[in-house]
N, C-alpha and C positions, 0 to 999 in steps of 0.2 A: 648734409650735402650742402657746399656752398653755393651762392649764384654764381652765374658767368661774370667774372670780372669786366667791369667798364673801364676803358683806357683811362679817363679823367679821374676816376677815383683811386686807381693803382697809382697814378703818378703823383697825386696828393699824398696819399699814404706813404709812398716810398720818400718824396720829398721831406715829410715830417720824421720819418725814421732817419733819414741821411743827417738831419739836424741834431741828433743825439750827441752830445759832446763826448761822452765816454765811449771810446772806440769799441771796446768788448761789449758793452751793453748794445752798441748801434748793430754790430755783427749779429748778435743773438736775436735782437728784434726783426731785423731783416730775414734772417733765416726762418724764424717762426711766422712771420707774416707771409712769406713766399709759400711755406709748407701748407698753411691753413687756408690760403686765398685760392690755391689751386690755379695758379696762372697759366700753367701749360697743360696739354693734354696727358702727358706722361713725364715722370721723372722730377716732380715737384720737390721731393725731399733732397734728391741728389744735387739738383740745380741750386737750391736755395742754401745747401751746406757748401758749396763751390762759392757762391756768391758772398756768404759770411767769411770763408776763409780769405778771399781776395780782400776784404775790408780788413782783416786782421794783419794779414802778410803785408799789406801796402803799408801799413803804420808800424810795423814790426811788433805786433803783439801776438805772435805764435800762430797756432793753427787750433781749430775746433774738430774734434773727432769724438766718436761715441765708440769706446771699447767694447769688445764683445761682451765682457763681464757686466756692463750696463745696459745692454740692447733691451732686455725685458723691461728694466725700470723706465728707460726712456720711451719705449712703445706705450707703456701704460700711462706716463705723464702726456705724452703726445695726443693719445685718443683723449685724455681728459681735457685738454687744451682745445682741441677740435670741437669737442661737444659743448664746452662752456665758454670759450673764449677768455678765460682766466690764465694768464700766462705766469704768474708769480713763481708757482712751484717748479715748472719746468726751466724757466729762467735761471733759479737759484741752483738748480740740478746741474744745468749745462755749464753754468759759471764755476761751480765747486768740483765738477767731475770731469769736464770735457775740453778744457782749455789747457793747451801745453805749449810750452816754448819758453817765451819771454813773459815777463811781468805783465799782469793782467791790468 
């Protein structure tokens, strides 16, 4: 269970994420941070996905969506990320299976 987010810590973390040069990587990192940090009372996954898509769409990089056929694998990887704070596997999964539209 994550601790209650402190505004200054969240702002610093988001500023660091928003400095990531690769737009797709920036969107994925933003989404994962929002999901794990539990910034809102409810709807963290939905809100974080919307924010990631805003980043992608704004730069013409397509959209991020988890298709039904990947939901189980996504949930398992997300749970592992929540428990370990190790994001490499879920980042690779999202990049390879969940970005659609324009070149990454």
